[in-house]
C-alpha positions in Angstrom: 98.3 109.8 82.0 99.6 106.8 83.6 96.9 107.0 86.3 94.2 107.3 83.4 95.4 104.1 82.0 95.6 102.3 85.1 92.8 103.8 87.3 90.2 104.7 84.5 91.0 101.8 81.6 92.1 99.4 83.9 95.9 98.9 81.5 98.2 96.9 82.5 101.4 95.9 82.3 101.6 91.7 82.2 105.0 90.1 81.9 105.3 87.1 79.7 107.1 84.7 81.5 105.2 84.4 84.8 101.8 86.7 84.6 103.1 89.4 86.9 101.0 92.4 86.7 101.9 96.1 87.3 101.4 99.7 86.6 104.1 100.9 84.2 106.5 99.4 81.7 109.6 100.4 84.1 108.1 98.6 87.0 107.4 95.7 84.8 111.1 96.1 83.9 112.6 95.6 87.2 110.1 92.8 87.7 112.1 91.0 84.6 115.7 91.8 85.4 115.2 90.6 89.3 112.7 87.7 88.7 114.1 86.1 85.5 117.6 87.5 84.7 118.5 87.9 88.4 119.7 91.2 88.4 119.8 92.6 91.9 121.7 95.6 93.7 123.6 94.5 97.0 124.8 96.4 100.0 128.6 96.1 100.5 128.5 96.3 104.0 125.6 94.2 105.1 123.3 91.3 103.6 120.7 94.0 102.2 119.3 93.1 98.8 116.6 95.3 96.6 115.7 95.0 93.3 116.0 99.2 92.8 119.2 101.1 92.8 117.3 103.9 94.5 116.1 101.4 97.6 119.4 100.6 97.8 120.6 104.2 98.2 117.8 105.0 100.7 118.9 101.8 102.7 122.4 103.0 102.9 121.7 106.5 103.9 119.3 105.9 106.4 121.1 102.5 107.8 124.4 102.9 107.3 124.8 106.9 107.5 121.8 107.5 109.6 120.1 110.3 107.8 116.8 111.4 109.5 114.1 113.9 108.2 112.7 115.7 111.5 109.1 116.5 111.4 108.8 120.4 112.4 105.4 120.3 114.1 106.0 121.5 117.8 106.3 118.9 120.4 106.3 115.8 117.8 109.9 113.9 117.9 109.5 112.1 114.9 112.1 111.3 112.6 111.6 109.5 109.0 114.3 107.4 107.0 113.1 109.5 103.7 111.6 112.9 102.6 108.3 110.7 101.7 108.4 109.1 104.8 108.0 112.6 106.4 105.6 114.0 104.2 103.1 110.9 104.8 103.7 111.2 108.5 102.2 114.9 108.0 99.3 114.3 106.1 98.3 111.6 108.2 99.7 112.6 111.8 99.1 116.2 111.6 96.5 116.5 108.9 94.0 113.7 110.0 94.1 112.0 106.5 92.5 108.7 106.3 90.6 106.3 103.5 87.5 105.0 104.4 86.1 101.5 103.0 82.9 101.9 101.5 81.3 98.5 102.7 82.6 98.6 106.3 83.7 100.9 109.0 87.9 100.2 108.2 90.2 103.0 107.6 93.5 103.3 106.3 96.3 105.6 105.7 97.5 104.1 102.6 96.0 102.8 99.5 97.4 99.7 99.0 96.5 98.9 102.6 92.8 99.7 101.8 93.0 97.2 98.5 94.4 95.0 100.6 91.7 95.1 102.9 88.7 95.1 100.4 90.4 92.1 98.4 90.8 90.0 102.0 87.7 91.0 103.6 85.0 91.6 100.9 86.2 90.5 97.3 87.4 87.1 98.9 90.9 87.3 97.5 93.2 84.4 98.5 96.7 83.4 97.8 97.0 79.3 97.8 100.0 77.5 98.5 101.2 75.2 95.9 102.4 72.9 97.9 99.9 71.9 100.7 96.1 72.9 101.7 97.2 76.5 102.9 95.5 80.1 102.0 96.6 83.6 102.6 94.8 86.8 102.8 98.1 88.6 101.7 101.2 87.5 99.1 103.3 88.4 102.2 101.6 85.9 104.5 102.2 83.1 101.8 105.9 84.1 101.4 106.4 83.6 104.9 104.5 80.4 105.4 106.5 79.0 102.3 109.6 80.1 103.7 109.2 78.5 106.8 107.2 75.2 106.3 108.4 74.6 102.9 112.0 76.3 102.3 113.0 76.1 106.1 114.1 79.9 106.3 113.6 81.8 109.2 114.9 85.0 110.9 116.2 84.1 114.4 116.2 86.6 117.1 119.9 87.7 118.5 118.5 87.8 122.2 116.2 84.6 122.7 115.3 81.6 120.4 112.5 83.5 118.5 112.4 82.7 115.1 110.4 84.6 112.8 109.2 83.5 109.4 109.1 87.9 108.2 111.9 90.5 109.1 109.0 92.7 110.4 107.8 89.9 112.7 111.3 89.8 113.9 111.4 93.5 114.2 107.8 93.4 116.2 109.5 91.1 118.4 112.8 92.6 119.1 110.9 95.9 119.5 108.1 94.5 122.3 109.9 91.9 123.9 113.5 93.0 124.0 113.1 96.9 123.6 113.1 99.9 126.4 110.6 102.5 127.0 111.9 105.1 124.6 109.7 108.3 125.3 108.2 109.1 128.7 105.6 111.6 129.8 106.8 115.2 130.6 104.0 115.3 133.6 104.1 112.0 135.2 105.6 108.6 135.1 103.8 107.2 131.8 106.7 105.5 129.5 105.9 103.7 126.4 107.9 102.6 123.4 105.8 104.1 120.8 106.0 107.8 120.3 102.1 108.1 118.9 101.1 106.1 122.6 102.7 108.8 124.7 101.1 111.4 122.8 97.8 109.4 122.9 98.5 109.5 126.8 98.8 113.2 127.3 95.8 113.9 125.1 93.7 111.8 127.0 94.9 112.3 130.6 96.5 115.9 130.9 94.3 117.7 128.2 94.9 120.9 129.9 98.5 120.8 129.5 99.0 119.8 126.2 99.8 123.0 124.5 102.6 123.6 127.4 103.7 119.9 126.8 107.2 118.8 125.2 107.5 114.8 125.2 111.3 113.8 126.0 112.9 111.2 124.1 114.9 109.0 126.6 116.5 106.5 124.0 117.2 106.4 120.3 114.7 104.1 119.0 115.7 100.8 119.4 114.7 99.4 115.9 116.4 101.8 114.2 120.0 100.9 116.1 119.1 97.4 115.4 118.6 97.4 112.0 122.1 98.7 111.2 122.7 94.9 111.3 119.9 93.1 109.1 118.7 89.9 110.4 120.1 87.0 108.5 117.8 84.5 107.3 118.2 81.4 109.0 118.1 77.7 106.8 116.8 74.5 109.4 119.5 72.9 108.4 121.8 75.9 110.0 119.9 75.9 113.2 119.9 72.4 113.9 
């Protein structure tokens, strides 16, 4: 019923205090508690904070207890932090699932990513900063801009002087700059930080041996290990 309400009748729930729109009353309740009542759920072992109890439970299981869900497909070493992510991995990687944009050649594996693409590239949707002339295609981009430029918040790398406006950018930096080659090809000396890149290498250069190949994992993923310690936001005043 919720699908029919939202997709076909365009009925959404709207916050009376700030205009926030969402798909369900339960989602609106979570928004109201977190944004207007200040109710959040904090991890007792690190600085992680979530609006949802379920997300906190998932965080504790994956980050502090090391729970992983492994792919059962032959020659695939993928491990997910949730059963949902494992199912999505099967669907995308082994099932070839893709969502095609009707207006261009862009493809996505998630509806939210496709919607963001259509809004930004074809509908001209932008998010304007209320403190300057900055415009972003995504809400995350606007939030990162405001944190860095106006609120003085950044996430510092523990290995060098690099600072990021978002945690995901810091993780990418750590993996690319300070990470190690995590996977290797069993047929040659090719190595990569990405399991997927090694598989692409094998399919491209070792087609005749694909059925017999076993990709060897050399080290645990650096980002997963690093995420045991959540990056702390740093205020500009603290950094100086």
